[in-house]
Gaussian input, Z-matrix of N, CA and C with variables (Angstrom, degrees):
# hf/3-21g

backbone

0 1
 N
 C     1     B1
 C     2     B2     1     A1
 N     3     B3     2     A2     1     D1
 C     4     B4     3     A3     2     D2
 C     5     B5     4     A4     3     D3
 N     6     B6     5     A5     4     D4
 C     7     B7     6     A6     5     D5
 C     8     B8     7     A7     6     D6
 N     9     B9     8     A8     7     D7
 C    10    B10     9     A9     8     D8
 C    11    B11    10    A10     9     D9
 N    12    B12    11    A11    10    D10
 C    13    B13    12    A12    11    D11
 C    14    B14    13    A13    12    D12
 N    15    B15    14    A14    13    D13
 C    16    B16    15    A15    14    D14
 C    17    B17    16    A16    15    D15
 N    18    B18    17    A17    16    D16
 C    19    B19    18    A18    17    D17
 C    20    B20    19    A19    18    D18
 N    21    B21    20    A20    19    D19
 C    22    B22    21    A21    20    D20
 C    23    B23    22    A22    21    D21
 N    24    B24    23    A23    22    D22
 C    25    B25    24    A24    23    D23
 C    26    B26    25    A25    24    D24
 N    27    B27    26    A26    25    D25
 C    28    B28    27    A27    26    D26
 C    29    B29    28    A28    27    D27
 N    30    B30    29    A29    28    D28
 C    31    B31    30    A30    29    D29
 C    32    B32    31    A31    30    D30
 N    33    B33    32    A32    31    D31
 C    34    B34    33    A33    32    D32
 C    35    B35    34    A34    33    D33
 N    36    B36    35    A35    34    D34
 C    37    B37    36    A36    35    D35
 C    38    B38    37    A37    36    D36
 N    39    B39    38    A38    37    D37
 C    40    B40    39    A39    38    D38
 C    41    B41    40    A40    39    D39
 N    42    B42    41    A41    40    D40
 C    43    B43    42    A42    41    D41
 C    44    B44    43    A43    42    D42
 N    45    B45    44    A44    43    D43
 C    46    B46    45    A45    44    D44
 C    47    B47    46    A46    45    D45
 N    48    B48    47    A47    46    D46
 C    49    B49    48    A48    47    D47
 C    50    B50    49    A49    48    D48
 N    51    B51    50    A50    49    D49
 C    52    B52    51    A51    50    D50
 C    53    B53    52    A52    51    D51
 N    54    B54    53    A53    52    D52
 C    55    B55    54    A54    53    D53
 C    56    B56    55    A55    54    D54
 N    57    B57    56    A56    55    D55
 C    58    B58    57    A57    56    D56
 C    59    B59    58    A58    57    D57
 N    60    B60    59    A59    58    D58
 C    61    B61    60    A60    59    D59
 C    62    B62    61    A61    60    D60
 N    63    B63    62    A62    61    D61
 C    64    B64    63    A63    62    D62
 C    65    B65    64    A64    63    D63
 N    66    B66    65    A65    64    D64
 C    67    B67    66    A66    65    D65
 C    68    B68    67    A67    66    D66
 N    69    B69    68    A68    67    D67
 C    70    B70    69    A69    68    D68
 C    71    B71    70    A70    69    D69
 N    72    B72    71    A71    70    D70
 C    73    B73    72    A72    71    D71
 C    74    B74    73    A73    72    D72
 N    75    B75    74    A74    73    D73
 C    76    B76    75    A75    74    D74
 C    77    B77    76    A76    75    D75
 N    78    B78    77    A77    76    D76
 C    79    B79    78    A78    77    D77
 C    80    B80    79    A79    78    D78
 N    81    B81    80    A80    79    D79
 C    82    B82    81    A81    80    D80
 C    83    B83    82    A82    81    D81
 N    84    B84    83    A83    82    D82
 C    85    B85    84    A84    83    D83
 C    86    B86    85    A85    84    D84
 N    87    B87    86    A86    85    D85
 C    88    B88    87    A87    86    D86
 C    89    B89    88    A88    87    D87
 N    90    B90    89    A89    88    D88
 C    91    B91    90    A90    89    D89
 C    92    B92    91    A91    90    D90
 N    93    B93    92    A92    91    D91
 C    94    B94    93    A93    92    D92
 C    95    B95    94    A94    93    D93
 N    96    B96    95    A95    94    D94
 C    97    B97    96    A96    95    D95
 C    98    B98    97    A97    96    D96
 N    99    B99    98    A98    97    D97
 C   100   B100    99    A99    98    D98
 C   101   B101   100   A100    99    D99
 N   102   B102   101   A101   100   D100
 C   103   B103   102   A102   101   D101
 C   104   B104   103   A103   102   D102
 N   105   B105   104   A104   103   D103
 C   106   B106   105   A105   104   D104
 C   107   B107   106   A106   105   D105
 N   108   B108   107   A107   106   D106
 C   109   B109   108   A108   107   D107
 C   110   B110   109   A109   108   D108
 N   111   B111   110   A110   109   D109
 C   112   B112   111   A111   110   D110
 C   113   B113   112   A112   111   D111
 N   114   B114   113   A113   112   D112
 C   115   B115   114   A114   113   D113
 C   116   B116   115   A115   114   D114
 N   117   B117   116   A116   115   D115
 C   118   B118   117   A117   116   D116
 C   119   B119   118   A118   117   D117
 N   120   B120   119   A119   118   D118
 C   121   B121   120   A120   119   D119
 C   122   B122   121   A121   120   D120
 N   123   B123   122   A122   121   D121
 C   124   B124   123   A123   122   D122
 C   125   B125   124   A124   123   D123
 N   126   B126   125   A125   124   D124
 C   127   B127   126   A126   125   D125
 C   128   B128   127   A127   126   D126
 N   129   B129   128   A128   127   D127
 C   130   B130   129   A129   128   D128
 C   131   B131   130   A130   129   D129
 N   132   B132   131   A131   130   D130
 C   133   B133   132   A132   131   D131
 C   134   B134   133   A133   132   D132
 N   135   B135   134   A134   133   D133
 C   136   B136   135   A135   134   D134
 C   137   B137   136   A136   135   D135
 N   138   B138   137   A137   136   D136
 C   139   B139   138   A138   137   D137
 C   140   B140   139   A139   138   D138
 N   141   B141   140   A140   139   D139
 C   142   B142   141   A141   140   D140
 C   143   B143   142   A142   141   D141
 N   144   B144   143   A143   142   D142
 C   145   B145   144   A144   143   D143
 C   146   B146   145   A145   144   D144
 N   147   B147   146   A146   145   D145
 C   148   B148   147   A147   146   D146
 C   149   B149   148   A148   147   D147
 N   150   B150   149   A149   148   D148
 C   151   B151   150   A150   149   D149
 C   152   B152   151   A151   150   D150
 N   153   B153   152   A152   151   D151
 C   154   B154   153   A153   152   D152
 C   155   B155   154   A154   153   D153
 N   156   B156   155   A155   154   D154
 C   157   B157   156   A156   155   D155
 C   158   B158   157   A157   156   D156
 N   159   B159   158   A158   157   D157
 C   160   B160   159   A159   158   D158
 C   161   B161   160   A160   159   D159
 N   162   B162   161   A161   160   D160
 C   163   B163   162   A162   161   D161
 C   164   B164   163   A163   162   D162
 N   165   B165   164   A164   163   D163
 C   166   B166   165   A165   164   D164
 C   167   B167   166   A166   165   D165
 N   168   B168   167   A167   166   D166
 C   169   B169   168   A168   167   D167
 C   170   B170   169   A169   168   D168

   B1=1.4479
   B2=1.5314
   B3=1.2965
   B4=1.4610
   B5=1.5245
   B6=1.2956
   B7=1.4608
   B8=1.5256
   B9=1.3131
   B10=1.4674
   B11=1.5291
   B12=1.3351
   B13=1.4657
   B14=1.5247
   B15=1.3105
   B16=1.4622
   B17=1.5163
   B18=1.3264
   B19=1.4687
   B20=1.5231
   B21=1.3200
   B22=1.4663
   B23=1.5250
   B24=1.3269
   B25=1.4584
   B26=1.5255
   B27=1.3211
   B28=1.4644
   B29=1.5235
   B30=1.3254
   B31=1.4676
   B32=1.5267
   B33=1.3206
   B34=1.4617
   B35=1.5256
   B36=1.3184
   B37=1.4586
   B38=1.5256
   B39=1.3233
   B40=1.4637
   B41=1.5204
   B42=1.3157
   B43=1.4670
   B44=1.5232
   B45=1.3164
   B46=1.4636
   B47=1.5251
   B48=1.3119
   B49=1.4668
   B50=1.5254
   B51=1.3085
   B52=1.4611
   B53=1.5249
   B54=1.3156
   B55=1.4653
   B56=1.5228
   B57=1.3207
   B58=1.4652
   B59=1.5297
   B60=1.3278
   B61=1.4720
   B62=1.5271
   B63=1.3262
   B64=1.4631
   B65=1.5301
   B66=1.3102
   B67=1.4630
   B68=1.5232
   B69=1.3160
   B70=1.4634
   B71=1.5218
   B72=1.3249
   B73=1.4657
   B74=1.5195
   B75=1.3223
   B76=1.4669
   B77=1.5214
   B78=1.3232
   B79=1.4660
   B80=1.5216
   B81=1.3026
   B82=1.4616
   B83=1.5214
   B84=1.3179
   B85=1.4644
   B86=1.5223
   B87=1.3223
   B88=1.4624
   B89=1.5263
   B90=1.3247
   B91=1.4652
   B92=1.5195
   B93=1.3339
   B94=1.4580
   B95=1.5214
   B96=1.3289
   B97=1.4631
   B98=1.5204
   B99=1.3254
   B100=1.4644
   B101=1.5252
   B102=1.3211
   B103=1.4657
   B104=1.5189
   B105=1.3349
   B106=1.4620
   B107=1.5212
   B108=1.3238
   B109=1.4578
   B110=1.5234
   B111=1.3299
   B112=1.4571
   B113=1.5208
   B114=1.3192
   B115=1.4604
   B116=1.5198
   B117=1.3209
   B118=1.4528
   B119=1.5258
   B120=1.3147
   B121=1.4540
   B122=1.5216
   B123=1.3045
   B124=1.4599
   B125=1.5199
   B126=1.3257
   B127=1.4583
   B128=1.5166
   B129=1.3086
   B130=1.4557
   B131=1.5181
   B132=1.3372
   B133=1.4626
   B134=1.5295
   B135=1.3029
   B136=1.4605
   B137=1.5216
   B138=1.3246
   B139=1.4583
   B140=1.5203
   B141=1.3173
   B142=1.4560
   B143=1.5277
   B144=1.3167
   B145=1.4671
   B146=1.5246
   B147=1.3170
   B148=1.4550
   B149=1.5287
   B150=1.3429
   B151=1.4670
   B152=1.5302
   B153=1.3297
   B154=1.4583
   B155=1.5239
   B156=1.3177
   B157=1.4591
   B158=1.5254
   B159=1.3232
   B160=1.4644
   B161=1.5273
   B162=1.3098
   B163=1.4646
   B164=1.5220
   B165=1.3043
   B166=1.4536
   B167=1.5255
   B168=1.3137
   B169=1.4623
   B170=1.5035
   A1=107.02
   A2=114.97
   A3=118.54
   A4=111.10
   A5=114.96
   A6=121.28
   A7=111.22
   A8=117.48
   A9=120.65
   A10=110.98
   A11=117.28
   A12=120.50
   A13=110.81
   A14=116.53
   A15=120.58
   A16=111.97
   A17=116.49
   A18=120.58
   A19=110.16
   A20=117.36
   A21=120.45
   A22=111.61
   A23=117.33
   A24=119.95
   A25=111.37
   A26=117.01
   A27=120.65
   A28=110.59
   A29=117.01
   A30=120.55
   A31=111.28
   A32=116.82
   A33=120.59
   A34=110.49
   A35=116.78
   A36=121.26
   A37=110.67
   A38=117.71
   A39=121.90
   A40=110.96
   A41=116.64
   A42=120.70
   A43=110.45
   A44=117.36
   A45=120.89
   A46=110.56
   A47=116.98
   A48=120.14
   A49=112.05
   A50=118.33
   A51=121.02
   A52=112.44
   A53=117.68
   A54=121.34
   A55=112.32
   A56=118.36
   A57=120.34
   A58=113.98
   A59=122.23
   A60=119.14
   A61=112.66
   A62=116.60
   A63=120.07
   A64=109.99
   A65=117.27
   A66=120.33
   A67=111.12
   A68=117.21
   A69=120.23
   A70=111.38
   A71=117.74
   A72=119.84
   A73=111.11
   A74=117.81
   A75=120.80
   A76=110.00
   A77=117.12
   A78=120.79
   A79=110.23
   A80=116.73
   A81=120.94
   A82=111.20
   A83=117.44
   A84=121.29
   A85=111.05
   A86=118.08
   A87=119.63
   A88=110.65
   A89=117.70
   A90=119.89
   A91=110.77
   A92=117.39
   A93=120.73
   A94=111.12
   A95=117.45
   A96=119.18
   A97=110.57
   A98=117.47
   A99=119.81
   A100=110.35
   A101=117.01
   A102=120.67
   A103=109.83
   A104=117.57
   A105=120.89
   A106=111.20
   A107=118.08
   A108=120.93
   A109=110.37
   A110=117.43
   A111=120.45
   A112=110.51
   A113=117.79
   A114=120.78
   A115=110.88
   A116=117.91
   A117=121.14
   A118=110.84
   A119=117.99
   A120=121.23
   A121=111.79
   A122=117.93
   A123=121.40
   A124=108.08
   A125=116.25
   A126=121.04
   A127=108.95
   A128=116.27
   A129=121.57
   A130=107.17
   A131=117.30
   A132=118.17
   A133=110.35
   A134=114.35
   A135=120.38
   A136=107.73
   A137=115.83
   A138=119.42
   A139=109.21
   A140=114.90
   A141=119.26
   A142=108.99
   A143=116.73
   A144=119.02
   A145=111.21
   A146=114.93
   A147=121.60
   A148=108.28
   A149=117.91
   A150=119.24
   A151=113.22
   A152=118.04
   A153=120.38
   A154=110.79
   A155=115.11
   A156=120.82
   A157=107.28
   A158=117.76
   A159=118.81
   A160=110.61
   A161=114.53
   A162=118.65
   A163=108.74
   A164=116.28
   A165=121.56
   A166=111.56
   A167=117.00
   A168=118.66
   A169=112.51
   D1=131.78
   D2=-177.83
   D3=-85.66
   D4=173.39
   D5=-177.91
   D6=-63.46
   D7=-39.16
   D8=-178.25
   D9=-66.26
   D10=-34.89
   D11=176.67
   D12=-64.23
   D13=-42.58
   D14=178.28
   D15=-63.86
   D16=-40.69
   D17=179.07
   D18=-65.97
   D19=-43.98
   D20=-179.62
   D21=-64.83
   D22=-41.92
   D23=177.83
   D24=-65.34
   D25=-37.28
   D26=177.69
   D27=-64.94
   D28=-43.92
   D29=178.29
   D30=-64.47
   D31=-41.62
   D32=178.68
   D33=-63.05
   D34=-44.10
   D35=178.84
   D36=-62.78
   D37=-39.62
   D38=178.81
   D39=-63.26
   D40=-44.66
   D41=179.92
   D42=-63.64
   D43=-43.93
   D44=179.86
   D45=-63.24
   D46=-42.11
   D47=-179.02
   D48=-68.69
   D49=-28.90
   D50=178.73
   D51=-82.61
   D52=-31.72
   D53=-174.96
   D54=-87.83
   D55=-35.19
   D56=-173.82
   D57=-61.72
   D58=-40.40
   D59=177.51
   D60=-62.49
   D61=-36.91
   D62=178.89
   D63=-65.51
   D64=-43.88
   D65=178.74
   D66=-63.74
   D67=-41.37
   D68=179.20
   D69=-65.05
   D70=-37.45
   D71=178.70
   D72=-68.56
   D73=-35.83
   D74=177.57
   D75=-66.69
   D76=-44.32
   D77=179.61
   D78=-64.04
   D79=-42.61
   D80=179.66
   D81=-64.24
   D82=-39.54
   D83=-179.69
   D84=-66.16
   D85=-38.64
   D86=179.87
   D87=-68.94
   D88=-35.36
   D89=177.58
   D90=-67.24
   D91=-39.20
   D92=-179.99
   D93=-65.86
   D94=-39.47
   D95=179.95
   D96=-68.48
   D97=-35.04
   D98=176.88
   D99=-65.26
   D100=-41.20
   D101=179.54
   D102=-65.43
   D103=-42.25
   D104=179.29
   D105=-64.48
   D106=-37.95
   D107=178.59
   D108=-66.30
   D109=-38.49
   D110=178.37
   D111=-66.51
   D112=-38.28
   D113=178.68
   D114=-66.06
   D115=-35.84
   D116=179.99
   D117=-69.83
   D118=-29.28
   D119=-178.78
   D120=-74.75
   D121=-23.88
   D122=-179.83
   D123=-81.94
   D124=116.29
   D125=179.40
   D126=-102.55
   D127=119.73
   D128=178.39
   D129=-106.64
   D130=119.26
   D131=179.69
   D132=-67.67
   D133=134.16
   D134=-179.10
   D135=-108.01
   D136=123.63
   D137=179.14
   D138=-77.57
   D139=155.13
   D140=-179.25
   D141=-73.03
   D142=144.58
   D143=-178.24
   D144=-67.86
   D145=144.18
   D146=-179.90
   D147=-93.92
   D148=116.45
   D149=-176.47
   D150=-74.62
   D151=-11.94
   D152=-178.11
   D153=-77.30
   D154=145.00
   D155=176.94
   D156=-97.16
   D157=122.71
   D158=-178.95
   D159=-71.24
   D160=144.61
   D161=177.01
   D162=-101.74
   D163=141.94
   D164=-177.55
   D165=-110.81
   D166=27.44
   D167=-178.09
   D168=-91.38

């Protein structure tokens, strides 16, 4: 392997190592927003609180 091959592989590896975390964070962020949107669409009816204290006697 010549010197130019080593330099090119080093540059390619550097670019991949710098770009991949950014791509992974973008993909992760889009998945999180989709999950949050799905959670917002689910409506769970909430009953009104009961002010009475139950007795256990």
